[in-house]
N, C-alpha and C positions, 0 to 999 in steps of 0.2 A: 277763879280759874285763870288761865292766861291764854292767850293763841298761841295754838299747835297743831299739830297735825292730826286727824279724827277726831275736830272741833267741831262745831256749830257756830258761824262768829253775823251778829249783825253790829254793823257800820252805817256810820254815813260817810260820804266822800264827796270830793269835788274835783273832778278832772279837768286841769286844762292843759292848755296847747302849750308849751317849751316849759316855761315859768308860772310861780304862783299871781302875779303879776297878766299872765296870757289867758284869751279866749276861755270861758267854758265850757268845752264839750261835749260832758256829762257831769250830773249831779243827784248823789240821791242821799235824803233828809232826815230827821228825826221821824218824821211823820210820813215818810214813805222811805224806809231804810232797807238795803241788800242787806238780803242773809243767803251766806253758806255755807259749805262745808270745804273745809281746808284740808289739805293733803291729797287732794282727788281730780286734779285739774281742769273745777271750774273758776278758776284767777291765772292770770298768771302767772308764773312761777316769782317772778322777782317781785311782783307783789305782794306774793303768800311771804316772801322771805325778808319783806320788808318791816310784814304785820308781825313777823313769829313773836311772841313771849310778853306782847301786848297785853293790859287789862284794860276790864272795862274803864271806863273814864277815860284815859292815855289818849291825844290825841296823837295825828303825823303828819309827816308832809314829807314826800321823795317825790326825785325826777328817777324817770325813764328812760333812755335813750329808742330811737327806734328797734334796733337790735332787742332789746329786752322785755319789748311792749309789742306791738303788733307786724314787726318785719320790715327790712327795708322794701319801697317799692323795687318792682321789679317790671319794664317796662314788656317784657316775652308775656306777661299775664293777661297784658292788654289786648284782644281778637275783632278782628272786622272782619264779622261775617254777613252774608247774604243775607239782603234784608227781608226774603220771601220763606223764612226761616219763621219768619214771625206772623203769617197769611192767615188769615182761617181758610175753610174751604172755597167762601163766596171770592177770596182775594183781596178781602182787608186788612188793615194793619190790626194787631190786637190792641187794644184800648192799653193794655197794659207795658209797652211797646213806646214809655216815653223819657226822654233823657231825664237822668236824676232817680231813673227808680229802680229801684235793686230788685231784682227778680231769682228765685233756685231755677237753675238748671241741671240737669240729669247730664250727668260727664262719664258715667256705663258703668257698669257695674254695679249698679246699685248706688252709687257715690252722688248727693246731690249739694252744692256748691252755690253763694251765692253771689251773683255779677249786677256791677252795678250797667246800666245803660248811662254811657257816657253822648253819646252822636249817633243821631239818624240823620241815615241821607236818603238820595234818592232812589241806591238801588245796595247800600249795607248800613249796617249797625255795630258798633264799637261798643265793646262791650269789656269791661277791667273787673277782673278778679283778683284785685289786689283790696285787702281788706282796707277799710275807707280810712284806716289812721295809720294804716304803711306810711313807713319814712316821714312821723310825726313822732318829736318828742315830748315826751308827758309831764306832765307833775299833776301827782295825788295832794290830796290834804284831808282828814278827815277826822273821825276820832269812835272810839270802837262804843261801842252800846253795851254787847252784854257777850260772852261765850259761855257755852254751854256746851257737856255730852254728846258727842256722837249719839243715836238709839238706830235702832234695826228701822224702826219707822220714818223715819229720815232719807230710809231708800228707797218705800213704797213696799217693804216684805222684800227688800233683794238683799245682800249683802254689802253691800257696796265697794266690794272691789270690782263686779262688773257689770255684765245690762243690768242687773236687777233679775234675772231668771233663778232664781236660786230656788230651791224648796228640800225643806227640811237640814240644810248644812249642805249640801252637794251644786254644785256650780254646771249647768251647762258647758259653760265656757272654758272651765280648767283655770279659773286665774287664781295666781298663787293664793290669796287673800282668803282661799277657798279648799284648797289643798291639806 
Protein backbone atom coordinates (compact mmCIF):
# COMPACT_ATOMS: atom_id res chain seq x y z
CA UNK A 1 0.00 0.00 0.00
CA UNK A 2 1.19 3.51 -0.80
CA UNK A 3 1.23 6.60 1.41
CA UNK A 4 -1.92 8.58 0.65
CA UNK A 5 -4.57 10.57 2.45
CA UNK A 6 -6.54 8.49 4.96
CA UNK A 7 -3.72 6.02 5.54
CA UNK A 8 -1.81 5.38 8.75
CA UNK A 9 1.91 5.67 8.11
CA UNK A 10 4.73 4.41 10.33
CA UNK A 11 8.14 5.89 9.55
CA UNK A 12 11.57 6.78 10.77
CA UNK A 13 13.07 10.19 10.25
CA UNK A 14 16.01 12.34 11.17
CA UNK A 15 15.34 16.07 11.12
CA UNK A 16 18.40 18.20 10.40
CA UNK A 17 18.93 21.94 10.51
CA UNK A 18 19.05 23.09 6.85
CA UNK A 19 20.88 20.23 5.10
CA UNK A 20 21.65 16.53 5.48
CA UNK A 21 24.92 17.57 7.12
CA UNK A 22 23.20 20.01 9.49
CA UNK A 23 22.78 19.47 13.21
CA UNK A 24 20.23 16.84 14.20
CA UNK A 25 17.12 18.49 15.66
CA UNK A 26 14.86 15.47 16.17
CA UNK A 27 14.69 11.80 15.33
CA UNK A 28 12.28 8.85 15.19
CA UNK A 29 14.00 5.46 15.01
CA UNK A 30 12.90 1.93 14.12
CA UNK A 31 12.67 1.23 17.86
CA UNK A 32 10.57 4.37 18.40
CA UNK A 33 9.01 5.25 15.03
CA UNK A 34 6.54 7.99 14.25
CA UNK A 35 3.01 6.88 13.36
CA UNK A 36 0.33 9.21 12.09
CA UNK A 37 -2.68 9.66 9.88
CA UNK A 38 -2.09 11.33 6.52
CA UNK A 39 -4.44 13.98 5.19
CA UNK A 40 -5.82 15.11 8.55
CA UNK A 41 -3.37 17.86 9.51
CA UNK A 42 -1.19 15.73 11.78
CA UNK A 43 1.90 16.52 9.69
CA UNK A 44 3.21 19.61 7.95
CA UNK A 45 1.50 19.89 4.52
CA UNK A 46 4.78 19.90 2.58
CA UNK A 47 5.99 16.88 4.63
CA UNK A 48 2.88 14.93 3.57
CA UNK A 49 3.26 16.06 -0.03
CA UNK A 50 6.87 14.81 -0.10
CA UNK A 51 5.87 11.33 1.12
CA UNK A 52 2.77 10.82 -1.07
CA UNK A 53 3.04 7.61 -3.13
CA UNK A 54 5.91 6.06 -1.17
CA UNK A 55 5.67 2.45 0.02
CA UNK A 56 7.16 0.47 2.91
CA UNK A 57 10.91 0.17 2.39
CA UNK A 58 11.16 3.42 0.42
CA UNK A 59 13.56 6.02 1.76
CA UNK A 60 13.20 9.79 1.50
CA UNK A 61 15.17 12.98 1.85
CA UNK A 62 13.84 16.48 1.26
CA UNK A 63 14.32 20.10 2.27
CA UNK A 64 11.67 22.46 3.65
CA UNK A 65 12.04 26.21 3.67
CA UNK A 66 11.00 27.97 6.88
CA UNK A 67 7.72 28.98 5.18
CA UNK A 68 7.03 25.31 4.31
CA UNK A 69 7.97 24.23 7.83
CA UNK A 70 7.06 26.19 10.93
CA UNK A 71 6.95 29.65 9.37
CA UNK A 72 9.25 32.63 9.46
CA UNK A 73 10.15 34.20 12.79
CA UNK A 74 7.86 37.08 13.65
CA UNK A 75 9.27 39.52 16.20
CA UNK A 76 5.72 40.75 16.85
CA UNK A 77 5.18 37.37 18.55
CA UNK A 78 7.75 38.26 21.24
CA UNK A 79 6.19 40.02 24.22
CA UNK A 80 7.56 41.73 27.29
CA UNK A 81 5.19 41.46 30.23
CA UNK A 82 5.33 42.53 33.85
CA UNK A 83 7.03 39.98 36.07
CA UNK A 84 4.17 40.15 38.58
CA UNK A 85 2.13 37.97 36.19
CA UNK A 86 4.33 35.12 37.45
CA UNK A 87 4.17 35.85 41.16
CA UNK A 88 2.18 33.69 43.56
CA UNK A 89 -0.03 35.06 46.35
CA UNK A 90 3.05 35.39 48.60
CA UNK A 91 4.94 37.43 45.99
CA UNK A 92 7.32 34.62 45.02
CA UNK A 93 8.26 34.00 41.41
CA UNK A 94 6.77 30.81 39.99
CA UNK A 95 9.31 27.99 39.78
CA UNK A 96 8.24 27.54 36.14
CA UNK A 97 9.25 31.06 35.13
CA UNK A 98 12.81 30.27 34.08
CA UNK A 99 14.66 31.15 30.91
CA UNK A 100 14.29 28.39 28.34
CA UNK A 101 11.09 26.93 29.82
CA UNK A 102 8.10 26.58 27.50
CA UNK A 103 4.79 27.24 29.27
CA UNK A 104 1.15 27.12 28.19
CA UNK A 105 -0.58 30.51 28.13
CA UNK A 106 -4.31 31.18 28.01
CA UNK A 107 -4.78 33.97 25.46
CA UNK A 108 -8.54 34.19 25.89
CA UNK A 109 -11.57 32.45 24.40
CA UNK A 110 -10.18 29.13 25.62
CA UNK A 111 -7.12 29.35 23.35
CA UNK A 112 -3.99 27.90 24.95
CA UNK A 113 -0.67 28.51 23.19
CA UNK A 114 2.92 27.63 24.07
CA UNK A 115 5.38 30.40 24.81
CA UNK A 116 9.06 30.17 25.65
CA UNK A 117 10.54 32.29 28.44
CA UNK A 118 13.47 34.11 26.84
CA UNK A 119 14.51 36.48 29.60
CA UNK A 120 13.60 37.15 33.22
CA UNK A 121 14.67 40.52 34.57
CA UNK A 122 13.94 42.50 37.73
CA UNK A 123 10.57 43.84 36.51
CA UNK A 124 9.76 42.03 33.26
CA UNK A 125 9.64 38.67 31.49
CA UNK A 126 10.20 38.24 27.74
CA UNK A 127 8.04 35.51 26.17
CA UNK A 128 8.48 34.23 22.61
CA UNK A 129 5.33 32.76 21.04
CA UNK A 130 7.07 31.77 17.79
CA UNK A 131 7.37 28.02 17.19
CA UNK A 132 10.83 26.89 18.31
CA UNK A 133 11.64 25.95 14.69
CA UNK A 134 10.24 29.16 13.15
CA UNK A 135 12.74 30.59 10.69
CA UNK A 136 14.72 27.34 10.53
CA UNK A 137 15.23 25.58 7.17
CA UNK A 138 14.67 21.85 7.66
CA UNK A 139 15.96 18.67 6.04
CA UNK A 140 14.12 15.38 6.63
CA UNK A 141 15.47 11.96 5.79
CA UNK A 142 14.06 8.58 6.70
CA UNK A 143 12.25 5.42 5.69
CA UNK A 144 8.63 4.33 5.36
CA UNK A 145 8.18 1.29 7.63
CA UNK A 146 4.48 0.54 7.18
CA UNK A 147 1.33 1.88 5.54
CA UNK A 148 -2.16 0.65 6.36
CA UNK A 149 -5.74 1.63 5.81
CA UNK A 150 -7.32 4.02 8.27
CA UNK A 151 -9.73 2.40 10.74
CA UNK A 152 -12.48 3.99 12.79
CA UNK A 153 -10.70 3.04 16.01
CA UNK A 154 -7.74 5.21 14.95
CA UNK A 155 -9.94 8.15 16.03
CA UNK A 156 -11.06 6.73 19.37
CA UNK A 157 -14.55 6.15 18.01
CA UNK A 158 -14.85 9.44 16.11
CA UNK A 159 -15.32 9.96 12.41
CA UNK A 160 -11.81 11.22 11.70
CA UNK A 161 -13.09 14.45 10.21
CA UNK A 162 -13.83 16.31 13.39
CA UNK A 163 -13.28 16.33 17.12
CA UNK A 164 -14.20 12.65 17.45
CA UNK A 165 -17.57 13.36 19.05
CA UNK A 166 -19.65 11.51 16.47
CA UNK A 167 -22.46 9.23 17.52
CA UNK A 168 -23.83 6.62 15.10
CA UNK A 169 -22.64 8.50 12.03
CA UNK A 170 -23.81 11.93 13.06
CA UNK A 171 -21.38 14.66 13.97
CA UNK A 172 -22.09 17.38 16.50
CA UNK A 173 -19.62 19.74 14.85
CA UNK A 174 -21.25 19.50 11.41
CA UNK A 175 -18.01 18.69 9.61
CA UNK A 176 -18.13 17.96 5.89
CA UNK A 177 -16.98 14.37 6.36
CA UNK A 178 -20.11 13.50 8.36
CA UNK A 179 -22.75 15.10 6.16
